[in-house]
C-alpha positions as CSV (number, residue, x, y, z in Angstrom):
1,X,29.4,7.9,-9.5
2,X,29.5,7.5,-5.7
3,X,30.6,4.1,-4.5
4,X,31.0,3.1,-0.9
5,X,34.6,2.5,0.2
6,X,33.7,-0.1,2.8
7,X,31.0,-2.7,3.4
8,X,28.2,-1.4,5.5
9,X,28.0,-3.3,8.8
10,X,24.8,-5.2,9.7
11,X,24.2,-2.9,12.7
12,X,24.5,0.2,10.7
13,X,22.3,-1.2,7.9
14,X,19.6,-2.3,10.3
15,X,19.5,1.1,12.1
16,X,17.9,2.7,9.1
17,X,15.2,0.0,8.9
18,X,13.9,0.3,12.5
19,X,11.4,3.0,11.9
20,X,9.8,1.1,9.0
21,X,9.3,-2.0,11.0
22,X,7.7,-0.4,14.0
23,X,4.2,-1.7,14.6
24,X,1.6,1.1,14.3
25,X,-1.1,1.0,17.0
26,X,-4.5,0.9,15.4
27,X,-7.4,2.6,17.0
28,X,-10.4,0.6,18.1
29,X,-13.9,1.3,16.8
30,X,-17.3,0.5,18.3
31,X,-19.3,-2.4,16.9
32,X,-22.6,-1.1,15.4
33,X,-24.4,-4.2,16.5
34,X,-23.4,-4.9,20.1
35,X,-21.4,-1.6,20.8
36,X,-18.3,-3.5,22.0
37,X,-14.8,-2.2,21.0
38,X,-13.3,-4.0,18.0
39,X,-10.5,-3.6,15.4
40,X,-11.6,-1.7,12.3
41,X,-12.5,-3.7,9.1
42,X,-12.7,-7.0,11.1
43,X,-15.5,-9.2,12.3
44,X,-16.7,-8.5,15.9
45,X,-15.6,-11.3,18.2
46,X,-18.5,-10.6,20.6
47,X,-21.5,-10.9,18.2
48,X,-19.9,-12.2,14.9
49,X,-21.3,-9.3,12.8
50,X,-19.4,-7.5,10.0
51,X,-20.9,-4.6,8.0
52,X,-24.3,-5.2,9.5
53,X,-24.4,-8.9,8.5
54,X,-24.0,-12.0,10.6
55,X,-20.7,-13.7,9.5
56,X,-19.9,-15.9,12.4
57,X,-22.1,-17.8,14.9
58,X,-21.1,-17.0,18.4
């Protein structure tokens, strides 16, 4: 069974984790109600609608 000879340093350990923690840039979608750009699957900040229904009062 393979066993490491020495302790892995923090720098070496963290190098492998960098790609997993990168923030992915999400695309914006157009609101169907007011046609402003918004994040997908979220309430529109301009008009307060989500999925064709009024959720917030703006």
